[in-house]
CHARMM-style PDB file with segment names, atoms N, HN, CA, C and O in Angstrom:
ATOM      1  N   MET     1     -23.071   0.481   3.890  1.00  0.00      PROA
ATOM      2  CA  MET     1     -22.512  -0.766   4.342  1.00  0.00      PROA
ATOM      3  C   MET     1     -21.095  -0.906   3.801  1.00  0.00      PROA
ATOM      4  O   MET     1     -20.892  -0.865   2.588  1.00  0.00      PROA
ATOM      5  N   ALA     2     -20.121  -1.068   4.678  1.00  0.00      PROA
ATOM      6  HN  ALA     2     -20.286  -1.101   5.663  1.00  0.00      PROA
ATOM      7  CA  ALA     2     -18.740  -1.273   4.264  1.00  0.00      PROA
ATOM      8  C   ALA     2     -18.478  -2.761   4.084  1.00  0.00      PROA
ATOM      9  O   ALA     2     -18.939  -3.588   4.870  1.00  0.00      PROA
ATOM     10  N   ILE     3     -17.734  -3.082   3.040  1.00  0.00      PROA
ATOM     11  HN  ILE     3     -17.359  -2.410   2.402  1.00  0.00      PROA
ATOM     12  CA  ILE     3     -17.330  -4.462   2.771  1.00  0.00      PROA
ATOM     13  C   ILE     3     -15.813  -4.489   2.766  1.00  0.00      PROA
ATOM     14  O   ILE     3     -15.181  -3.674   2.093  1.00  0.00      PROA
ATOM     15  N   GLU     4     -15.231  -5.397   3.492  1.00  0.00      PROA
ATOM     16  HN  GLU     4     -15.744  -6.060   4.038  1.00  0.00      PROA
ATOM     17  CA  GLU     4     -13.769  -5.518   3.517  1.00  0.00      PROA
ATOM     18  C   GLU     4     -13.369  -6.854   2.911  1.00  0.00      PROA
ATOM     19  O   GLU     4     -13.812  -7.910   3.362  1.00  0.00      PROA
ATOM     20  N   VAL     5     -12.526  -6.797   1.884  1.00  0.00      PROA
ATOM     21  HN  VAL     5     -12.166  -5.939   1.518  1.00  0.00      PROA
ATOM     22  CA  VAL     5     -12.028  -8.019   1.239  1.00  0.00      PROA
ATOM     23  C   VAL     5     -10.532  -7.876   1.023  1.00  0.00      PROA
ATOM     24  O   VAL     5     -10.004  -6.765   1.005  1.00  0.00      PROA
ATOM     25  N   GLU     6      -9.858  -8.988   0.860  1.00  0.00      PROA
ATOM     26  HN  GLU     6     -10.287  -9.891   0.875  1.00  0.00      PROA
ATOM     27  CA  GLU     6      -8.443  -8.967   0.534  1.00  0.00      PROA
ATOM     28  C   GLU     6      -8.283  -9.194  -0.963  1.00  0.00      PROA
ATOM     29  O   GLU     6      -9.086  -9.879  -1.596  1.00  0.00      PROA
ATOM     30  N   ALA     7      -7.222  -8.598  -1.515  1.00  0.00      PROA
ATOM     31  HN  ALA     7      -6.570  -8.041  -1.001  1.00  0.00      PROA
ATOM     32  CA  ALA     7      -6.982  -8.708  -2.949  1.00  0.00      PROA
ATOM     33  C   ALA     7      -5.486  -8.695  -3.203  1.00  0.00      PROA
ATOM     34  O   ALA     7      -4.697  -8.345  -2.325  1.00  0.00      PROA
ATOM     35  N   THR     8      -5.106  -9.081  -4.409  1.00  0.00      PROA
ATOM     36  HN  THR     8      -5.746  -9.366  -5.122  1.00  0.00      PROA
ATOM     37  CA  THR     8      -3.722  -9.069  -4.844  1.00  0.00      PROA
ATOM     38  C   THR     8      -3.616  -8.156  -6.056  1.00  0.00      PROA
ATOM     39  O   THR     8      -4.422  -8.244  -6.982  1.00  0.00      PROA
ATOM     40  N   TYR     9      -2.619  -7.281  -6.045  1.00  0.00      PROA
ATOM     41  HN  TYR     9      -1.964  -7.209  -5.293  1.00  0.00      PROA
ATOM     42  CA  TYR     9      -2.390  -6.379  -7.177  1.00  0.00      PROA
ATOM     43  C   TYR     9      -1.479  -7.093  -8.164  1.00  0.00      PROA
ATOM     44  O   TYR     9      -0.357  -7.465  -7.820  1.00  0.00      PROA
ATOM     45  N   GLU    10      -1.953  -7.284  -9.381  1.00  0.00      PROA
ATOM     46  HN  GLU    10      -2.864  -6.982  -9.660  1.00  0.00      PROA
ATOM     47  CA  GLU    10      -1.204  -8.035 -10.373  1.00  0.00      PROA
ATOM     48  C   GLU    10      -1.420  -7.437 -11.758  1.00  0.00      PROA
ATOM     49  O   GLU    10      -2.554  -7.341 -12.226  1.00  0.00      PROA
ATOM     50  N   ASN    11      -0.334  -7.036 -12.411  1.00  0.00      PROA
ATOM     51  HN  ASN    11       0.588  -7.114 -12.030  1.00  0.00      PROA
ATOM     52  CA  ASN    11      -0.401  -6.475 -13.763  1.00  0.00      PROA
ATOM     53  C   ASN    11      -1.386  -5.315 -13.867  1.00  0.00      PROA
ATOM     54  O   ASN    11      -2.138  -5.218 -14.837  1.00  0.00      PROA
ATOM     55  N   GLY    12      -1.380  -4.437 -12.868  1.00  0.00      PROA
ATOM     56  HN  GLY    12      -0.770  -4.516 -12.080  1.00  0.00      PROA
ATOM     57  CA  GLY    12      -2.213  -3.248 -12.907  1.00  0.00      PROA
ATOM     58  C   GLY    12      -3.658  -3.456 -12.507  1.00  0.00      PROA
ATOM     59  O   GLY    12      -4.469  -2.539 -12.635  1.00  0.00      PROA
ATOM     60  N   VAL    13      -4.001  -4.649 -12.023  1.00  0.00      PROA
ATOM     61  HN  VAL    13      -3.342  -5.394 -11.920  1.00  0.00      PROA
ATOM     62  CA  VAL    13      -5.380  -4.954 -11.679  1.00  0.00      PROA
ATOM     63  C   VAL    13      -5.439  -5.558 -10.278  1.00  0.00      PROA
ATOM     64  O   VAL    13      -4.593  -6.374  -9.913  1.00  0.00      PROA
ATOM     65  N   LEU    14      -6.443  -5.154  -9.494  1.00  0.00      PROA
ATOM     66  HN  LEU    14      -7.130  -4.491  -9.791  1.00  0.00      PROA
ATOM     67  CA  LEU    14      -6.679  -5.783  -8.196  1.00  0.00      PROA
ATOM     68  C   LEU    14      -7.521  -7.026  -8.423  1.00  0.00      PROA
ATOM     69  O   LEU    14      -8.609  -6.954  -8.996  1.00  0.00      PROA
ATOM     70  N   LYS    15      -7.010  -8.175  -7.968  1.00  0.00      PROA
ATOM     71  HN  LYS    15      -6.127  -8.233  -7.503  1.00  0.00      PROA
ATOM     72  CA  LYS    15      -7.739  -9.439  -8.088  1.00  0.00      PROA
ATOM     73  C   LYS    15      -8.242  -9.815  -6.702  1.00  0.00      PROA
ATOM     74  O   LYS    15      -7.457 -10.133  -5.809  1.00  0.00      PROA
ATOM     75  N   LEU    16      -9.551  -9.775  -6.536  1.00  0.00      PROA
ATOM     76  HN  LEU    16     -10.188  -9.517  -7.261  1.00  0.00      PROA
ATOM     77  CA  LEU    16     -10.172 -10.041  -5.239  1.00  0.00      PROA
ATOM     78  C   LEU    16     -10.091 -11.521  -4.886  1.00  0.00      PROA
ATOM     79  O   LEU    16     -10.194 -12.386  -5.756  1.00  0.00      PROA
ATOM     80  N   ASP    17      -9.904 -11.800  -3.593  1.00  0.00      PROA
ATOM     81  HN  ASP    17      -9.820 -11.098  -2.886  1.00  0.00      PROA
ATOM     82  CA  ASP    17      -9.856 -13.183  -3.128  1.00  0.00      PROA
ATOM     83  C   ASP    17     -11.236 -13.824  -3.119  1.00  0.00      PROA
ATOM     84  O   ASP    17     -11.357 -15.041  -3.256  1.00  0.00      PROA
ATOM     85  N   LYS    18     -12.285 -13.007  -2.957  1.00  0.00      PROA
ATOM     86  HN  LYS    18     -12.187 -12.018  -2.846  1.00  0.00      PROA
ATOM     87  CA  LYS    18     -13.665 -13.516  -2.905  1.00  0.00      PROA
ATOM     88  C   LYS    18     -14.556 -12.610  -3.753  1.00  0.00      PROA
ATOM     89  O   LYS    18     -14.244 -11.433  -3.936  1.00  0.00      PROA
ATOM     90  N   PRO    19     -15.654 -13.143  -4.270  1.00  0.00      PROA
ATOM     91  CA  PRO    19     -16.597 -12.296  -5.016  1.00  0.00      PROA
ATOM     92  C   PRO    19     -17.270 -11.286  -4.092  1.00  0.00      PROA
ATOM     93  O   PRO    19     -17.384 -11.516  -2.888  1.00  0.00      PROA
ATOM     94  N   LEU    20     -17.710 -10.177  -4.656  1.00  0.00      PROA
ATOM     95  HN  LEU    20     -17.618  -9.990  -5.633  1.00  0.00      PROA
ATOM     96  CA  LEU    20     -18.394  -9.142  -3.883  1.00  0.00      PROA
ATOM     97  C   LEU    20     -19.907  -9.253  -4.042  1.00  0.00      PROA
ATOM     98  O   LEU    20     -20.394  -9.620  -5.111  1.00  0.00      PROA
ATOM     99  N   PRO    21     -20.647  -8.938  -2.990  1.00  0.00      PROA
ATOM    100  CA  PRO    21     -22.115  -8.970  -3.078  1.00  0.00      PROA
ATOM    101  C   PRO    21     -22.656  -7.654  -3.636  1.00  0.00      PROA
ATOM    102  O   PRO    21     -23.352  -6.913  -2.941  1.00  0.00      PROA
ATOM    103  N   LEU    22     -22.328  -7.375  -4.892  1.00  0.00      PROA
ATOM    104  HN  LEU    22     -21.763  -7.976  -5.456  1.00  0.00      PROA
ATOM    105  CA  LEU    22     -22.734  -6.120  -5.523  1.00  0.00      PROA
ATOM    106  C   LEU    22     -23.506  -6.408  -6.801  1.00  0.00      PROA
ATOM    107  O   LEU    22     -23.369  -7.474  -7.402  1.00  0.00      PROA
ATOM    108  N   LEU    23     -24.321  -5.441  -7.203  1.00  0.00      PROA
ATOM    109  HN  LEU    23     -24.432  -4.575  -6.715  1.00  0.00      PROA
ATOM    110  CA  LEU    23     -25.029  -5.542  -8.471  1.00  0.00      PROA
ATOM    111  C   LEU    23     -24.088  -5.184  -9.611  1.00  0.00      PROA
ATOM    112  O   LEU    23     -23.156  -4.402  -9.421  1.00  0.00      PROA
ATOM    113  N   GLU    24     -24.319  -5.740 -10.782  1.00  0.00      PROA
ATOM    114  HN  GLU    24     -25.076  -6.375 -10.936  1.00  0.00      PROA
ATOM    115  CA  GLU    24     -23.537  -5.374 -11.957  1.00  0.00      PROA
ATOM    116  C   GLU    24     -23.656  -3.872 -12.215  1.00  0.00      PROA
ATOM    117  O   GLU    24     -24.742  -3.303 -12.103  1.00  0.00      PROA
ATOM    118  N   GLN    25     -22.559  -3.244 -12.554  1.00  0.00      PROA
ATOM    119  HN  GLN    25     -21.676  -3.705 -12.645  1.00  0.00      PROA
ATOM    120  CA  GLN    25     -22.481  -1.813 -12.860  1.00  0.00      PROA
ATOM    121  C   GLN    25     -22.680  -0.923 -11.632  1.00  0.00      PROA
ATOM    122  O   GLN    25     -22.781   0.294 -11.780  1.00  0.00      PROA
ATOM    123  N   GLU    26     -22.740  -1.491 -10.431  1.00  0.00      PROA
ATOM    124  HN  GLU    26     -22.658  -2.481 -10.311  1.00  0.00      PROA
ATOM    125  CA  GLU    26     -22.895  -0.689  -9.213  1.00  0.00      PROA
ATOM    126  C   GLU    26     -21.607   0.085  -8.957  1.00  0.00      PROA
ATOM    127  O   GLU    26     -20.515  -0.481  -9.022  1.00  0.00      PROA
ATOM    128  N   ARG    27     -21.732   1.373  -8.667  1.00  0.00      PROA
ATOM    129  HN  ARG    27     -22.618   1.833  -8.615  1.00  0.00      PROA
ATOM    130  CA  ARG    27     -20.573   2.223  -8.393  1.00  0.00      PROA
ATOM    131  C   ARG    27     -20.184   2.074  -6.934  1.00  0.00      PROA
ATOM    132  O   ARG    27     -21.046   1.961  -6.063  1.00  0.00      PROA
ATOM    133  N   VAL    28     -18.866   2.072  -6.665  1.00  0.00      PROA
ATOM    134  HN  VAL    28     -18.166   2.164  -7.373  1.00  0.00      PROA
ATOM    135  CA  VAL    28     -18.366   1.927  -5.302  1.00  0.00      PROA
ATOM    136  C   VAL    28     -17.209   2.894  -5.087  1.00  0.00      PROA
ATOM    137  O   VAL    28     -16.644   3.419  -6.046  1.00  0.00      PROA
ATOM    138  N   ARG    29     -16.864   3.126  -3.836  1.00  0.00      PROA
ATOM    139  HN  ARG    29     -17.324   2.700  -3.056  1.00  0.00      PROA
ATOM    140  CA  ARG    29     -15.675   3.904  -3.485  1.00  0.00      PROA
ATOM    141  C   ARG    29     -14.686   2.913  -2.882  1.00  0.00      PROA
ATOM    142  O   ARG    29     -15.049   2.111  -2.021  1.00  0.00      PROA
ATOM    143  N   VAL    30     -13.429   2.972  -3.337  1.00  0.00      PROA
ATOM    144  HN  VAL    30     -13.134   3.624  -4.036  1.00  0.00      PROA
ATOM    145  CA  VAL    30     -12.418   2.012  -2.911  1.00  0.00      PROA
ATOM    146  C   VAL    30     -11.357   2.716  -2.077  1.00  0.00      PROA
ATOM    147  O   VAL    30     -10.887   3.796  -2.437  1.00  0.00      PROA
ATOM    148  N   SER    31     -10.988   2.105  -0.971  1.00  0.00      PROA
ATOM    149  HN  SER    31     -11.370   1.228  -0.678  1.00  0.00      PROA
ATOM    150  CA  SER    31      -9.898   2.583  -0.125  1.00  0.00      PROA
ATOM    151  C   SER    31      -8.863   1.470  -0.052  1.00  0.00      PROA
ATOM    152  O   SER    31      -9.200   0.333   0.278  1.00  0.00      PROA
ATOM    153  N   ILE    32      -7.607   1.783  -0.356  1.00  0.00      PROA
ATOM    154  HN  ILE    32      -7.333   2.707  -0.624  1.00  0.00      PROA
ATOM    155  CA  ILE    32      -6.555   0.767  -0.398  1.00  0.00      PROA
ATOM    156  C   ILE    32      -5.702   0.868   0.858  1.00  0.00      PROA
ATOM    157  O   ILE    32      -5.223   1.949   1.202  1.00  0.00      PROA
ATOM    158  N   GLN    33      -5.511  -0.253   1.542  1.00  0.00      PROA
ATOM    159  HN  GLN    33      -5.900  -1.131   1.262  1.00  0.00      PROA
ATOM    160  CA  GLN    33      -4.643  -0.330   2.708  1.00  0.00      PROA
ATOM    161  C   GLN    33      -3.672  -1.483   2.497  1.00  0.00      PROA
ATOM    162  O   GLN    33      -4.011  -2.633   2.779  1.00  0.00      PROA
ATOM    163  N   PRO    34      -2.453  -1.191   1.997  1.00  0.00      PROA
ATOM    164  CA  PRO    34      -1.478  -2.264   1.763  1.00  0.00      PROA
ATOM    165  C   PRO    34      -1.190  -3.039   3.043  1.00  0.00      PROA
ATOM    166  O   PRO    34      -1.214  -2.485   4.142  1.00  0.00      PROA
ATOM    167  N   MET    35      -0.920  -4.319   2.881  1.00  0.00      PROA
ATOM    168  HN  MET    35      -0.900  -4.769   1.989  1.00  0.00      PROA
ATOM    169  CA  MET    35      -0.661  -5.188   4.019  1.00  0.00      PROA
ATOM    170  C   MET    35       0.838  -5.423   4.207  1.00  0.00      PROA
ATOM    171  O   MET    35       1.233  -6.346   4.920  1.00  0.00      PROA
ATOM    172  N   SER    36       1.684  -4.590   3.569  1.00  0.00      PROA
ATOM    173  HN  SER    36       1.363  -3.840   2.990  1.00  0.00      PROA
ATOM    174  CA  SER    36       3.126  -4.786   3.667  1.00  0.00      PROA
ATOM    175  C   SER    36       3.797  -3.595   4.344  1.00  0.00      PROA
ATOM    176  O   SER    36       3.133  -2.827   5.040  1.00  0.00      PROA
ATOM    177  N   GLY    37       5.112  -3.432   4.150  1.00  0.00      PROA
ATOM    178  HN  GLY    37       5.652  -4.056   3.585  1.00  0.00      PROA
ATOM    179  CA  GLY    37       5.952  -2.468   4.859  1.00  0.00      PROA
ATOM    180  C   GLY    37       5.523  -1.012   4.810  1.00  0.00      PROA
ATOM    181  O   GLY    37       4.643  -0.624   4.042  1.00  0.00      PROA
ATOM    182  N   ARG    38       6.175  -0.213   5.658  1.00  0.00      PROA
ATOM    183  HN  ARG    38       6.891  -0.528   6.281  1.00  0.00      PROA
ATOM    184  CA  ARG    38       5.844   1.212   5.770  1.00  0.00      PROA
ATOM    185  C   ARG    38       6.086   1.966   4.479  1.00  0.00      PROA
ATOM    186  O   ARG    38       5.335   2.891   4.167  1.00  0.00      PROA
ATOM    187  N   SER    39       7.107   1.605   3.718  1.00  0.00      PROA
ATOM    188  HN  SER    39       7.717   0.854   3.971  1.00  0.00      PROA
ATOM    189  CA  SER    39       7.368   2.321   2.470  1.00  0.00      PROA
ATOM    190  C   SER    39       6.236   2.124   1.477  1.00  0.00      PROA
ATOM    191  O   SER    39       5.923   3.039   0.716  1.00  0.00      PROA
ATOM    192  N   ARG    40       5.621   0.962   1.465  1.00  0.00      PROA
ATOM    193  HN  ARG    40       5.876   0.219   2.083  1.00  0.00      PROA
ATOM    194  CA  ARG    40       4.486   0.711   0.576  1.00  0.00      PROA
ATOM    195  C   ARG    40       3.278   1.546   0.984  1.00  0.00      PROA
ATOM    196  O   ARG    40       2.542   2.024   0.121  1.00  0.00      PROA
ATOM    197  N   ARG    41       3.061   1.731   2.292  1.00  0.00      PROA
ATOM    198  HN  ARG    41       3.659   1.343   2.993  1.00  0.00      PROA
ATOM    199  CA  ARG    41       1.912   2.519   2.751  1.00  0.00      PROA
ATOM    200  C   ARG    41       2.029   3.976   2.323  1.00  0.00      PROA
ATOM    201  O   ARG    41       1.012   4.627   2.081  1.00  0.00      PROA
ATOM    202  N   GLY    42       3.251   4.502   2.225  1.00  0.00      PROA
ATOM    203  HN  GLY    42       4.077   3.974   2.421  1.00  0.00      PROA
ATOM    204  CA  GLY    42       3.443   5.899   1.866  1.00  0.00      PROA
ATOM    205  C   GLY    42       3.676   6.115   0.383  1.00  0.00      PROA
ATOM    206  O   GLY    42       3.972   7.233  -0.037  1.00  0.00      PROA
ATOM    207  N   TYR    43       3.549   5.069  -0.417  1.00  0.00      PROA
ATOM    208  HN  TYR    43       3.308   4.160  -0.076  1.00  0.00      PROA
ATOM    209  CA  TYR    43       3.824   5.165  -1.842  1.00  0.00      PROA
ATOM    210  C   TYR    43       3.012   6.287  -2.484  1.00  0.00      PROA
ATOM    211  O   TYR    43       1.795   6.367  -2.315  1.00  0.00      PROA
ATOM    212  N   GLY    44       3.699   7.142  -3.215  1.00  0.00      PROA
ATOM    213  HN  GLY    44       4.687   7.078  -3.353  1.00  0.00      PROA
ATOM    214  CA  GLY    44       3.038   8.222  -3.936  1.00  0.00      PROA
ATOM    215  C   GLY    44       2.897   9.509  -3.156  1.00  0.00      PROA
ATOM    216  O   GLY    44       2.559  10.541  -3.736  1.00  0.00      PROA
ATOM    217  N   LEU    45       3.146   9.480  -1.846  1.00  0.00      PROA
ATOM    218  HN  LEU    45       3.420   8.642  -1.375  1.00  0.00      PROA
ATOM    219  CA  LEU    45       3.030  10.703  -1.053  1.00  0.00      PROA
ATOM    220  C   LEU    45       4.199  11.645  -1.297  1.00  0.00      PROA
ATOM    221  O   LEU    45       4.027  12.864  -1.296  1.00  0.00      PROA
ATOM    222  N   VAL    46       5.384  11.087  -1.507  1.00  0.00      PROA
ATOM    223  HN  VAL    46       5.523  10.097  -1.508  1.00  0.00      PROA
ATOM    224  CA  VAL    46       6.587  11.868  -1.765  1.00  0.00      PROA
ATOM    225  C   VAL    46       7.232  11.288  -3.019  1.00  0.00      PROA
ATOM    226  O   VAL    46       7.378  10.069  -3.114  1.00  0.00      PROA
ATOM    227  N   PRO    47       7.619  12.117  -3.980  1.00  0.00      PROA
ATOM    228  CA  PRO    47       8.264  11.581  -5.180  1.00  0.00      PROA
ATOM    229  C   PRO    47       9.526  10.806  -4.807  1.00  0.00      PROA
ATOM    230  O   PRO    47      10.373  11.331  -4.084  1.00  0.00      PROA
ATOM    231  N   TRP    48       9.666   9.579  -5.280  1.00  0.00      PROA
ATOM    232  HN  TRP    48       8.978   9.153  -5.866  1.00  0.00      PROA
ATOM    233  CA  TRP    48      10.827   8.745  -4.990  1.00  0.00      PROA
ATOM    234  C   TRP    48      11.193   7.985  -6.251  1.00  0.00      PROA
ATOM    235  O   TRP    48      10.355   7.299  -6.835  1.00  0.00      PROA
ATOM    236  N   THR    49      12.451   8.106  -6.672  1.00  0.00      PROA
ATOM    237  HN  THR    49      13.132   8.664  -6.197  1.00  0.00      PROA
ATOM    238  CA  THR    49      12.885   7.420  -7.885  1.00  0.00      PROA
ATOM    239  C   THR    49      13.776   6.226  -7.586  1.00  0.00      PROA
ATOM    240  O   THR    49      14.209   5.523  -8.500  1.00  0.00      PROA
ATOM    241  N   GLY    50      14.053   5.995  -6.297  1.00  0.00      PROA
ATOM    242  HN  GLY    50      13.701   6.565  -5.555  1.00  0.00      PROA
ATOM    243  CA  GLY    50      14.873   4.843  -5.913  1.00  0.00      PROA
ATOM    244  C   GLY    50      14.034   3.574  -5.828  1.00  0.00      PROA
ATOM    245  O   GLY    50      12.849   3.558  -6.164  1.00  0.00      PROA
ATOM    246  N   THR    51      14.689   2.513  -5.368  1.00  0.00      PROA
ATOM    247  HN  THR    51      15.651   2.526  -5.095  1.00  0.00      PROA
ATOM    248  CA  THR    51      13.998   1.235  -5.232  1.00  0.00      PROA
ATOM    249  C   THR    51      13.282   1.152  -3.895  1.00  0.00      PROA
ATOM    250  O   THR    51      13.575   1.925  -2.983  1.00  0.00      PROA
ATOM    251  N   VAL    52      12.358   0.231  -3.774  1.00  0.00      PROA
ATOM    252  HN  VAL    52      12.120  -0.397  -4.515  1.00  0.00      PROA
ATOM    253  CA  VAL    52      11.650   0.007  -2.519  1.00  0.00      PROA
ATOM    254  C   VAL    52      12.640  -0.441  -1.447  1.00  0.00      PROA
ATOM    255  O   VAL    52      12.517  -0.054  -0.284  1.00  0.00      PROA
ATOM    256  N   GLU    53      13.622  -1.257  -1.838  1.00  0.00      PROA
ATOM    257  HN  GLU    53      13.722  -1.571  -2.782  1.00  0.00      PROA
ATOM    258  CA  GLU    53      14.621  -1.721  -0.878  1.00  0.00      PROA
ATOM    259  C   GLU    53      15.410  -0.549  -0.295  1.00  0.00      PROA
ATOM    260  O   GLU    53      15.652  -0.508   0.911  1.00  0.00      PROA
ATOM    261  N   ASP    54      15.812   0.405  -1.141  1.00  0.00      PROA
ATOM    262  HN  ASP    54      15.616   0.372  -2.120  1.00  0.00      PROA
ATOM    263  CA  ASP    54      16.533   1.588  -0.648  1.00  0.00      PROA
ATOM    264  C   ASP    54      15.663   2.398   0.307  1.00  0.00      PROA
ATOM    265  O   ASP    54      16.138   2.875   1.337  1.00  0.00      PROA
ATOM    266  N   LEU    55      14.409   2.548  -0.035  1.00  0.00      PROA
ATOM    267  HN  LEU    55      14.023   2.161  -0.872  1.00  0.00      PROA
ATOM    268  CA  LEU    55      13.498   3.316   0.816  1.00  0.00      PROA
ATOM    269  C   LEU    55      13.278   2.613   2.155  1.00  0.00      PROA
ATOM    270  O   LEU    55      13.260   3.261   3.202  1.00  0.00      PROA
ATOM    271  N   ASN    56      13.113   1.297   2.125  1.00  0.00      PROA
ATOM    272  HN  ASN    56      13.128   0.771   1.275  1.00  0.00      PROA
ATOM    273  CA  ASN    56      12.976   0.543   3.366  1.00  0.00      PROA
ATOM    274  C   ASN    56      14.215   0.712   4.235  1.00  0.00      PROA
ATOM    275  O   ASN    56      14.099   0.851   5.453  1.00  0.00      PROA
ATOM    276  N   TYR    57      15.397   0.703   3.628  1.00  0.00      PROA
ATOM    277  HN  TYR    57      15.491   0.590   2.639  1.00  0.00      PROA
ATOM    278  CA  TYR    57      16.642   0.901   4.372  1.00  0.00      PROA
ATOM    279  C   TYR    57      16.636   2.259   5.065  1.00  0.00      PROA
ATOM    280  O   TYR    57      16.984   2.366   6.241  1.00  0.00      PROA
ATOM    281  N   LEU    58      16.242   3.286   4.337  1.00  0.00      PROA
ATOM    282  HN  LEU    58      15.959   3.200   3.381  1.00  0.00      PROA
ATOM    283  CA  LEU    58      16.235   4.633   4.906  1.00  0.00      PROA
ATOM    284  C   LEU    58      15.198   4.780   6.010  1.00  0.00      PROA
ATOM    285  O   LEU    58      15.431   5.487   6.991  1.00  0.00      PROA
ATOM    286  N   ILE    59      14.068   4.125   5.857  1.00  0.00      PROA
ATOM    287  HN  ILE    59      13.879   3.551   5.060  1.00  0.00      PROA
ATOM    288  CA  ILE    59      12.996   4.244   6.836  1.00  0.00      PROA
ATOM    289  C   ILE    59      13.251   3.380   8.067  1.00  0.00      PROA
ATOM    290  O   ILE    59      13.068   3.835   9.196  1.00  0.00      PROA
ATOM    291  N   ASP    60      13.668   2.145   7.852  1.00  0.00      PROA
ATOM    292  HN  ASP    60      13.816   1.776   6.935  1.00  0.00      PROA
ATOM    293  CA  ASP    60      13.731   1.170   8.938  1.00  0.00      PROA
ATOM    294  C   ASP    60      15.022   1.179   9.743  1.00  0.00      PROA
ATOM    295  O   ASP    60      15.021   0.722  10.886  1.00  0.00      PROA
ATOM    296  N   ASP    61      16.114   1.677   9.194  1.00  0.00      PROA
ATOM    297  HN  ASP    61      16.114   2.048   8.266  1.00  0.00      PROA
ATOM    298  CA  ASP    61      17.393   1.663   9.896  1.00  0.00      PROA
ATOM    299  C   ASP    61      17.469   2.852  10.856  1.00  0.00      PROA
ATOM    300  O   ASP    61      17.446   4.006  10.425  1.00  0.00      PROA
ATOM    301  N   VAL    62      17.561   2.566  12.156  1.00  0.00      PROA
ATOM    302  HN  VAL    62      17.580   1.630  12.505  1.00  0.00      PROA
ATOM    303  CA  VAL    62      17.583   3.613  13.186  1.00  0.00      PROA
ATOM    304  C   VAL    62      18.751   4.561  12.984  1.00  0.00      PROA
ATOM    305  O   VAL    62      18.648   5.739  13.324  1.00  0.00      PROA
ATOM    306  N   GLU    63      19.858   4.078  12.440  1.00  0.00      PROA
ATOM    307  HN  GLU    63      19.942   3.121  12.164  1.00  0.00      PROA
ATOM    308  CA  GLU    63      21.022   4.937  12.214  1.00  0.00      PROA
ATOM    309  C   GLU    63      20.726   6.062  11.224  1.00  0.00      PROA
ATOM    310  O   GLU    63      21.426   7.075  11.223  1.00  0.00      PROA
ATOM    311  N   ASN    64      19.719   5.906  10.396  1.00  0.00      PROA
ATOM    312  HN  ASN    64      19.151   5.083  10.397  1.00  0.00      PROA
ATOM    313  CA  ASN    64      19.358   6.922   9.404  1.00  0.00      PROA
ATOM    314  C   ASN    64      18.339   7.930   9.944  1.00  0.00      PROA
ATOM    315  O   ASN    64      17.982   8.873   9.239  1.00  0.00      PROA
ATOM    316  N   ASP    65      17.875   7.751  11.159  1.00  0.00      PROA
ATOM    317  HN  ASP    65      18.166   6.985  11.732  1.00  0.00      PROA
ATOM    318  CA  ASP    65      16.877   8.630  11.744  1.00  0.00      PROA
ATOM    319  C   ASP    65      17.565   9.823  12.405  1.00  0.00      PROA
ATOM    320  O   ASP    65      18.271   9.641  13.397  1.00  0.00      PROA
ATOM    321  N   PRO    66      17.382  11.032  11.885  1.00  0.00      PROA
ATOM    322  CA  PRO    66      18.054  12.203  12.477  1.00  0.00      PROA
ATOM    323  C   PRO    66      17.607  12.484  13.909  1.00  0.00      PROA
ATOM    324  O   PRO    66      18.325  13.147  14.658  1.00  0.00      PROA
ATOM    325  N   LEU    67      16.446  11.996  14.295  1.00  0.00      PROA
ATOM    326  HN  LEU    67      15.863  11.457  13.687  1.00  0.00      PROA
ATOM    327  CA  LEU    67      15.975  12.212  15.663  1.00  0.00      PROA
ATOM    328  C   LEU    67      16.584  11.237  16.649  1.00  0.00      PROA
ATOM    329  O   LEU    67      16.499  11.452  17.858  1.00  0.00      PROA
ATOM    330  N   GLU    68      17.196  10.170  16.159  1.00  0.00      PROA
ATOM    331  HN  GLU    68      17.264   9.996  15.176  1.00  0.00      PROA
ATOM    332  CA  GLU    68      17.809   9.167  17.022  1.00  0.00      PROA
ATOM    333  C   GLU    68      19.290   9.407  17.252  1.00  0.00      PROA
ATOM    334  O   GLU    68      19.900   8.760  18.103  1.00  0.00      PROA
ATOM    335  N   GLY    69      19.872  10.331  16.501  1.00  0.00      PROA
ATOM    336  HN  GLY    69      19.376  10.857  15.810  1.00  0.00      PROA
ATOM    337  CA  GLY    69      21.321  10.585  16.587  1.00  0.00      PROA
ATOM    338  C   GLY    69      21.707  11.384  17.819  1.00  0.00      PROA
ATOM    339  O   GLY    69      20.850  11.802  18.598  1.00  0.00      PROA
ATOM    340  N   PRO    70      23.053  11.599  17.992  1.00  0.00      PROA
ATOM    341  CA  PRO    70      23.538  12.344  19.164  1.00  0.00      PROA
ATOM    342  C   PRO    70      23.152  13.806  19.156  1.00  0.00      PROA
ATOM    343  OT1 PRO    70      23.497  14.540  20.081  1.00  0.00      PROA
TER     344      PRO     70
END
């Protein structure tokens, strides 16, 4: 049975919006799907030392897309 809940990441911890119908100490598998921009979804796939704003600029600006150029 899959359970889908929303949560907020704060100080290294996911804080769920609602309680889960689970037993204490029950083991689960977690899949994270960020609800924000494309750069957040790809976080950790490619080493990046810049800021999120710089990455969003590179991803979202059509002028930076080599496939869109002349």
